[in-house]
PLY file of the C-alpha trace (Angstrom):
ply
format ascii 1.0
element vertex 459
property float x
property float y
property float z
element edge 458
property int vertex1
property int vertex2
end_header
7.40 9.32 -108.73
8.61 7.58 -105.55
8.50 11.06 -103.91
4.72 11.19 -104.54
3.79 7.44 -103.89
5.84 5.69 -101.14
8.22 3.04 -102.57
6.58 3.22 -106.01
8.41 1.27 -108.68
7.65 1.30 -112.28
6.08 -1.92 -113.61
8.47 -4.14 -115.69
7.11 -3.96 -119.35
6.82 -7.87 -119.55
4.81 -7.77 -116.25
2.56 -5.11 -117.64
2.02 -7.06 -120.74
0.55 -9.80 -118.71
-1.44 -7.58 -116.38
-2.78 -5.42 -119.07
-3.81 -8.35 -121.23
-5.77 -9.85 -118.20
-7.34 -6.56 -117.55
-8.43 -6.00 -121.33
-10.06 -9.61 -121.23
-11.80 -8.80 -118.05
-13.15 -5.45 -119.28
-13.98 -5.97 -122.92
-14.20 -9.81 -123.56
-17.86 -10.74 -124.32
-18.27 -13.87 -122.27
-21.79 -14.26 -123.54
-20.86 -14.06 -127.20
-17.60 -16.16 -127.58
-17.51 -16.20 -131.23
-17.96 -12.47 -131.73
-15.58 -10.03 -133.81
-14.94 -8.14 -130.73
-13.31 -11.05 -128.96
-11.18 -11.70 -132.14
-10.09 -8.02 -132.08
-8.98 -8.33 -128.55
-6.76 -11.28 -129.24
-5.29 -9.50 -132.28
-4.49 -6.44 -129.92
-3.06 -8.61 -127.26
-0.83 -10.48 -129.99
1.24 -7.37 -130.44
2.69 -7.47 -127.08
5.17 -10.41 -127.62
6.71 -8.53 -130.70
7.08 -5.33 -128.83
8.93 -6.90 -126.01
11.19 -8.75 -128.26
12.06 -5.49 -130.21
12.44 -3.60 -126.85
14.90 -6.24 -125.75
16.81 -6.09 -129.02
17.02 -2.38 -128.54
18.46 -2.64 -125.10
20.90 -5.36 -126.12
22.58 -4.50 -129.45
24.10 -7.94 -129.71
20.74 -9.68 -129.68
20.22 -9.30 -133.38
18.31 -12.65 -133.84
15.75 -11.51 -131.14
15.33 -8.05 -132.71
14.72 -9.60 -136.10
12.19 -11.99 -134.67
10.45 -9.08 -132.97
10.17 -7.06 -136.19
8.89 -10.20 -138.05
6.15 -10.83 -135.40
5.12 -7.18 -135.59
4.78 -7.40 -139.35
2.88 -10.59 -139.31
0.40 -9.11 -136.79
0.34 -6.01 -139.10
-0.97 -8.29 -141.94
-3.78 -9.46 -139.81
-4.80 -6.09 -138.82
-4.65 -4.58 -142.19
-6.90 -7.45 -143.31
-9.26 -6.75 -140.47
-9.42 -2.96 -141.47
-10.03 -3.84 -145.15
-12.94 -6.14 -144.30
-14.48 -3.81 -141.74
-16.75 -2.05 -144.31
-18.35 -5.40 -145.02
-19.29 -6.01 -141.31
-22.69 -4.33 -141.60
-24.26 -5.81 -138.46
-22.54 -4.02 -135.56
-24.47 -4.82 -132.38
-23.81 -2.55 -129.28
-21.33 -4.45 -127.11
-20.94 -2.43 -123.86
-17.72 -2.97 -121.76
-18.02 -5.10 -118.83
-17.36 -2.07 -116.51
-19.75 0.89 -116.40
-18.91 4.35 -117.46
-18.12 5.78 -114.03
-15.61 2.81 -113.48
-13.99 3.26 -117.02
-13.56 7.04 -116.18
-11.82 6.09 -112.96
-9.56 3.48 -114.55
-8.77 5.59 -117.50
-7.92 8.76 -115.43
-5.63 6.70 -113.22
-3.84 5.05 -116.21
-3.27 8.40 -117.66
-1.95 9.85 -114.44
0.60 7.11 -114.06
1.61 7.25 -117.56
2.20 11.01 -117.43
3.95 10.74 -114.17
6.46 8.27 -115.78
7.05 10.90 -118.56
7.70 13.61 -115.89
10.01 11.63 -113.75
11.54 9.69 -116.63
14.62 10.42 -118.68
14.06 11.33 -122.34
16.11 9.48 -124.98
18.51 11.14 -127.21
16.18 11.16 -130.19
13.77 13.18 -128.09
16.36 15.75 -126.97
18.23 16.31 -130.31
15.35 18.22 -131.99
15.29 20.59 -129.11
18.96 21.06 -129.19
18.92 21.96 -132.88
16.26 24.55 -132.20
18.50 26.10 -129.54
21.35 26.27 -131.89
19.16 27.96 -134.58
17.93 30.56 -132.12
21.44 31.34 -130.80
23.01 31.30 -134.20
25.15 28.81 -135.86
28.43 30.03 -137.22
29.16 26.78 -139.13
26.55 26.63 -141.98
28.43 24.18 -144.06
28.57 21.66 -141.21
24.85 22.16 -140.57
24.06 21.45 -144.28
26.16 18.32 -144.13
24.41 17.10 -141.01
20.94 17.85 -142.52
21.93 15.95 -145.68
22.41 12.79 -143.67
19.21 13.21 -141.72
17.17 12.09 -144.81
19.26 9.01 -145.07
19.24 7.97 -141.45
15.67 9.17 -140.31
13.72 9.11 -143.48
11.18 11.74 -144.86
9.61 14.12 -142.55
9.59 17.75 -141.35
11.97 18.17 -138.50
10.87 21.79 -137.78
7.41 20.73 -136.94
8.82 18.95 -133.95
10.92 21.99 -133.00
8.29 24.78 -133.09
6.44 23.87 -129.89
9.70 23.18 -128.13
11.26 26.72 -129.08
8.60 28.54 -127.12
9.12 26.38 -123.98
12.76 26.72 -124.17
12.57 30.51 -124.24
10.35 30.71 -121.29
12.29 28.26 -119.15
15.58 29.77 -120.25
14.49 33.30 -119.68
13.30 32.44 -116.07
16.59 30.77 -115.15
19.11 32.72 -117.07
20.22 34.86 -114.16
21.07 31.83 -111.98
23.84 30.54 -114.26
27.22 31.01 -112.61
29.56 28.40 -114.29
29.79 26.78 -117.71
29.02 23.55 -116.15
25.84 24.89 -114.57
24.90 26.33 -117.99
25.32 22.94 -119.71
23.17 21.35 -116.92
20.53 24.00 -117.44
20.33 23.49 -121.06
19.95 19.75 -120.54
17.16 20.45 -118.14
15.44 22.60 -120.58
15.68 20.00 -123.41
14.31 17.34 -120.93
11.47 19.56 -120.05
10.51 20.28 -123.65
10.49 16.78 -124.62
8.15 15.85 -121.72
5.79 18.74 -122.47
5.44 17.59 -126.12
4.88 14.07 -125.12
2.24 15.00 -122.49
0.34 17.36 -124.83
0.30 14.76 -127.58
-0.98 12.05 -125.34
-3.72 14.15 -123.84
-4.80 15.34 -127.33
-5.11 11.67 -128.49
-7.39 10.85 -125.45
-9.39 14.04 -125.80
-10.05 13.41 -129.49
-11.09 9.73 -128.87
-13.57 11.01 -126.22
-14.86 13.62 -128.65
-15.37 11.18 -131.44
-17.41 8.85 -129.13
-19.56 11.77 -127.89
-19.94 13.63 -131.11
-20.05 11.04 -133.92
-20.73 7.72 -132.21
-23.55 9.17 -130.15
-21.97 7.15 -127.30
-19.48 8.61 -124.91
-19.01 5.06 -123.51
-17.70 3.91 -126.86
-15.04 6.56 -127.00
-14.18 6.08 -123.47
-13.85 2.36 -123.90
-11.50 2.88 -126.85
-9.40 5.43 -124.86
-9.22 3.13 -121.95
-8.04 0.28 -124.10
-5.40 2.49 -125.72
-4.06 3.34 -122.20
-4.06 -0.21 -121.08
-2.02 -1.64 -124.15
1.70 -2.45 -123.36
2.67 -0.32 -126.47
1.39 2.80 -124.73
3.41 2.17 -121.64
6.64 1.55 -123.66
6.39 4.60 -125.89
4.56 7.07 -123.72
7.30 9.86 -124.08
8.18 9.25 -127.70
7.11 12.35 -129.67
7.72 10.81 -133.06
5.01 8.29 -132.20
2.45 10.59 -130.48
2.46 13.99 -132.37
1.29 12.32 -135.73
-1.21 10.32 -134.07
-2.78 13.24 -132.27
-3.05 15.10 -135.54
-4.69 12.18 -137.37
-7.20 11.47 -134.61
-8.01 15.20 -134.28
-8.69 15.20 -138.03
-11.35 12.53 -137.58
-12.80 14.32 -134.66
-13.27 17.58 -136.81
-14.30 15.70 -140.03
-17.45 17.93 -140.20
-15.18 20.97 -140.58
-13.36 20.12 -143.85
-10.90 23.12 -143.51
-9.83 22.14 -139.94
-9.55 18.38 -141.02
-7.55 19.42 -144.00
-5.14 21.47 -141.87
-4.52 18.65 -139.51
-3.98 16.12 -142.34
-1.59 18.70 -143.86
0.37 18.96 -140.62
0.40 15.35 -140.12
1.73 14.91 -143.69
4.38 17.44 -142.92
5.39 15.79 -139.61
6.16 12.23 -140.99
5.28 12.57 -144.63
3.48 9.11 -144.76
-0.13 10.59 -144.19
0.19 12.12 -147.62
-1.06 8.87 -148.85
-4.37 9.38 -147.07
-5.29 12.22 -149.54
-7.09 9.98 -152.16
-9.15 8.51 -149.35
-10.09 11.70 -147.73
-10.75 13.63 -150.95
-13.00 10.95 -152.16
-14.85 11.23 -148.93
-15.40 14.95 -149.40
-16.17 14.55 -153.08
-19.81 15.31 -152.86
-19.34 18.19 -150.34
-16.37 19.83 -148.66
-13.66 18.85 -151.17
-12.42 22.29 -152.04
-12.42 23.29 -148.33
-10.44 20.20 -147.37
-7.87 20.61 -150.16
-7.54 24.32 -149.20
-6.82 23.33 -145.56
-4.17 20.80 -146.62
-2.50 23.32 -148.97
-2.47 26.12 -146.26
-0.89 23.76 -143.78
1.67 22.55 -146.25
2.47 26.14 -147.43
2.77 27.27 -143.83
5.44 24.68 -143.08
7.36 25.50 -146.26
7.40 29.18 -145.46
8.67 28.52 -141.94
11.32 26.29 -143.22
12.50 28.88 -145.74
12.45 31.62 -143.00
14.52 29.64 -140.64
16.89 27.95 -142.93
20.06 30.15 -143.38
20.87 29.28 -146.97
19.03 27.86 -150.03
21.15 24.71 -149.88
19.67 23.90 -146.34
16.16 24.87 -147.40
16.44 22.48 -150.45
17.44 19.63 -148.30
14.62 20.28 -145.95
12.09 20.57 -148.65
13.35 17.39 -150.17
13.13 15.58 -146.81
9.61 16.94 -146.25
8.28 15.49 -149.44
10.41 12.41 -149.62
12.15 13.37 -152.71
14.68 10.50 -152.73
14.84 6.83 -153.97
13.44 4.40 -151.39
16.62 2.40 -151.57
19.05 5.25 -150.70
18.36 4.88 -147.09
20.33 3.58 -144.05
17.76 0.86 -143.33
16.62 0.15 -139.74
14.11 -2.26 -138.31
13.40 -5.39 -140.32
15.01 -3.78 -143.36
18.37 -3.77 -141.87
18.19 -7.67 -142.37
16.64 -7.64 -145.81
17.81 -6.16 -149.23
16.38 -2.60 -149.45
15.24 -3.15 -153.13
12.46 -5.53 -151.87
10.79 -2.47 -150.50
9.94 -1.28 -154.05
7.21 -3.91 -154.91
5.83 -3.41 -151.35
5.63 0.43 -151.87
3.95 -0.23 -155.29
1.31 -2.32 -153.75
0.76 0.31 -150.96
0.32 3.08 -153.46
-2.10 0.94 -155.36
-4.21 0.43 -152.14
-4.13 4.10 -151.39
-5.52 5.11 -154.75
-7.93 2.20 -154.74
-9.81 3.88 -152.08
-10.93 6.57 -154.66
-13.31 4.05 -156.15
-14.34 1.76 -153.16
-16.32 1.83 -151.06
-18.81 4.23 -152.60
-20.28 6.35 -151.12
-17.96 6.58 -148.08
-19.09 7.12 -144.65
-17.24 7.96 -141.46
-16.75 4.33 -140.58
-15.02 3.83 -143.95
-12.84 6.88 -143.37
-11.64 5.63 -140.04
-10.90 1.99 -141.09
-9.34 3.13 -144.32
-7.09 5.61 -142.61
-6.15 2.80 -140.01
-5.36 0.40 -142.90
-3.14 2.89 -144.57
-1.21 3.86 -141.69
-0.65 0.11 -140.82
0.39 -0.36 -144.43
3.17 2.20 -144.08
4.85 -0.03 -141.42
5.66 -2.71 -144.22
8.02 -0.39 -146.22
8.91 2.29 -143.58
12.80 1.68 -143.54
13.29 3.42 -140.06
11.75 1.10 -137.58
8.70 0.05 -139.51
6.27 -2.02 -137.34
7.09 -0.03 -134.16
5.20 3.08 -134.87
1.89 1.65 -133.75
0.58 4.88 -132.37
0.08 6.19 -135.94
-2.81 3.74 -136.43
-3.64 2.41 -132.97
-6.31 5.03 -131.87
-8.03 4.77 -135.13
-7.89 0.95 -135.00
-9.49 1.02 -131.58
-12.21 3.45 -132.77
-12.92 1.04 -135.69
-13.33 -1.74 -133.19
-15.79 0.12 -130.92
-17.73 2.12 -133.59
-21.33 1.54 -134.25
-22.97 1.58 -137.59
-22.17 4.96 -139.23
-24.09 4.62 -142.51
-25.58 8.11 -142.07
-22.38 9.80 -141.38
-21.52 10.74 -144.91
-19.97 14.12 -146.15
-23.24 15.11 -147.92
-25.34 14.53 -144.82
-23.09 15.82 -142.08
-20.92 18.44 -143.65
-22.48 21.85 -143.78
-22.61 23.80 -147.05
-19.88 26.44 -147.64
-20.94 30.12 -147.45
-20.46 30.24 -151.21
-22.84 27.39 -151.94
-25.49 28.88 -149.53
-25.23 32.23 -151.27
-25.48 30.70 -154.69
-28.50 28.71 -153.59
-30.24 31.71 -152.24
-29.46 33.66 -155.29
-30.98 30.93 -157.54
-34.04 30.88 -155.36
-34.74 34.61 -155.18
-36.06 35.13 -158.80
-38.49 32.14 -158.24
-39.79 33.50 -155.05
-40.28 36.92 -156.73
0 1
1 2
2 3
3 4
4 5
5 6
6 7
7 8
8 9
9 10
10 11
11 12
12 13
13 14
14 15
15 16
16 17
17 18
18 19
19 20
20 21
21 22
22 23
23 24
24 25
25 26
26 27
27 28
28 29
29 30
30 31
31 32
32 33
33 34
34 35
35 36
36 37
37 38
38 39
39 40
40 41
41 42
42 43
43 44
44 45
45 46
46 47
47 48
48 49
49 50
50 51
51 52
52 53
53 54
54 55
55 56
56 57
57 58
58 59
59 60
60 61
61 62
62 63
63 64
64 65
65 66
66 67
67 68
68 69
69 70
70 71
71 72
72 73
73 74
74 75
75 76
76 77
77 78
78 79
79 80
80 81
81 82
82 83
83 84
84 85
85 86
86 87
87 88
88 89
89 90
90 91
91 92
92 93
93 94
94 95
95 96
96 97
97 98
98 99
99 100
100 101
101 102
102 103
103 104
104 105
105 106
106 107
107 108
108 109
109 110
110 111
111 112
112 113
113 114
114 115
115 116
116 117
117 118
118 119
119 120
120 121
121 122
122 123
123 124
124 125
125 126
126 127
127 128
128 129
129 130
130 131
131 132
132 133
133 134
134 135
135 136
136 137
137 138
138 139
139 140
140 141
141 142
142 143
143 144
144 145
145 146
146 147
147 148
148 149
149 150
150 151
151 152
152 153
153 154
154 155
155 156
156 157
157 158
158 159
159 160
160 161
161 162
162 163
163 164
164 165
165 166
166 167
167 168
168 169
169 170
170 171
171 172
172 173
173 174
174 175
175 176
176 177
177 178
178 179
179 180
180 181
181 182
182 183
183 184
184 185
185 186
186 187
187 188
188 189
189 190
190 191
191 192
192 193
193 194
194 195
195 196
196 197
197 198
198 199
199 200
200 201
201 202
202 203
203 204
204 205
205 206
206 207
207 208
208 209
209 210
210 211
211 212
212 213
213 214
214 215
215 216
216 217
217 218
218 219
219 220
220 221
221 222
222 223
223 224
224 225
225 226
226 227
227 228
228 229
229 230
230 231
231 232
232 233
233 234
234 235
235 236
236 237
237 238
238 239
239 240
240 241
241 242
242 243
243 244
244 245
245 246
246 247
247 248
248 249
249 250
250 251
251 252
252 253
253 254
254 255
255 256
256 257
257 258
258 259
259 260
260 261
261 262
262 263
263 264
264 265
265 266
266 267
267 268
268 269
269 270
270 271
271 272
272 273
273 274
274 275
275 276
276 277
277 278
278 279
279 280
280 281
281 282
282 283
283 284
284 285
285 286
286 287
287 288
288 289
289 290
290 291
291 292
292 293
293 294
294 295
295 296
296 297
297 298
298 299
299 300
300 301
301 302
302 303
303 304
304 305
305 306
306 307
307 308
308 309
309 310
310 311
311 312
312 313
313 314
314 315
315 316
316 317
317 318
318 319
319 320
320 321
321 322
322 323
323 324
324 325
325 326
326 327
327 328
328 329
329 330
330 331
331 332
332 333
333 334
334 335
335 336
336 337
337 338
338 339
339 340
340 341
341 342
342 343
343 344
344 345
345 346
346 347
347 348
348 349
349 350
350 351
351 352
352 353
353 354
354 355
355 356
356 357
357 358
358 359
359 360
360 361
361 362
362 363
363 364
364 365
365 366
366 367
367 368
368 369
369 370
370 371
371 372
372 373
373 374
374 375
375 376
376 377
377 378
378 379
379 380
380 381
381 382
382 383
383 384
384 385
385 386
386 387
387 388
388 389
389 390
390 391
391 392
392 393
393 394
394 395
395 396
396 397
397 398
398 399
399 400
400 401
401 402
402 403
403 404
404 405
405 406
406 407
407 408
408 409
409 410
410 411
411 412
412 413
413 414
414 415
415 416
416 417
417 418
418 419
419 420
420 421
421 422
422 423
423 424
424 425
425 426
426 427
427 428
428 429
429 430
430 431
431 432
432 433
433 434
434 435
435 436
436 437
437 438
438 439
439 440
440 441
441 442
442 443
443 444
444 445
445 446
446 447
447 448
448 449
449 450
450 451
451 452
452 453
453 454
454 455
455 456
456 457
457 458
């Protein structure tokens, strides 16, 4: 980045936390309505920064375990407040239009500049080992692995150390990029050292590409939701600008495990009027990190009066596609079985190598929290009734916040899973008329049957 901008240096995370907090207050704080929900939401968002900085310091200094524990406790405490805010959101019927303190043109310029700097940091930064390792696995699969037993043993420990999820969903986009770059540069390899360096560069590039595409998808979907469903492009732009301003986004700009599931969930909300497309995106998100599977009761109840079959079809198509791809790539039944179990979380919650806050607590305490979370997920079947788009967004955000309490692999840090939805809830207008019955079109079969029923009467 210093090659583009003279003497440019990345802003320290702590300094950016101060600067971004001041910018958010200047742009979105309602000085004419001090005691408003919007102002309370701003302070809740800003309160996440201290916990993130403590956790980041703990990650960079392994001996600072007390600071790491304090950071996770801080994030979980803020998570309780945010969950409560999302659960009471349906009761906030009066939602006056609160415009940002900067006009639309200014927000566009600010958001574009922030996106440019964040993406430049991804391009010029160095991906972590966690971002590179999936691409390395893909390269080994494509080139062939002559040690299947060792591969199976490694995959058996993946569930324990990384939790449920579908690792191939991270690999598929990177495989294409690897092949293109490798094919273009294969003729220039002269020594084994150069080959290793080339493979490292390919892995770096694929990690950056996935991070950039996911980040751009999140911003695009938020703008689409504002323009299409909120009838206010400014509302979507304000939510996207706030997302780019938050210190969390600057800290985890290049982490695909954070960004890819978030882009799928926000995309599902953007295409909620197309139940098949929304179902496919929810299915892919569920396959990526497993946890969005608990969104199915909420989303199915939303489409109960219209679109349920199409939504369920989309989810099943996405899940089946992921299973088929895993079966086609896995070299043996044992490897496929392990991947299948990891995808659907078929293991006791206590049989994991805990990280995050659960490395300091007994893993058995996760069970009652998991029970409460499942009860909350299924409670959305009954309330609120009927559901509109506002209930869908806030409920999805509440459930994804809830996963942080029992997620044993860094729970509390994966804020991107709910942050865009949280910001859309904060900026949304009243969406009482955005129900599935009113906004989702009839299926071709329903139209055909209705015309068939009406034809004898007209004759």
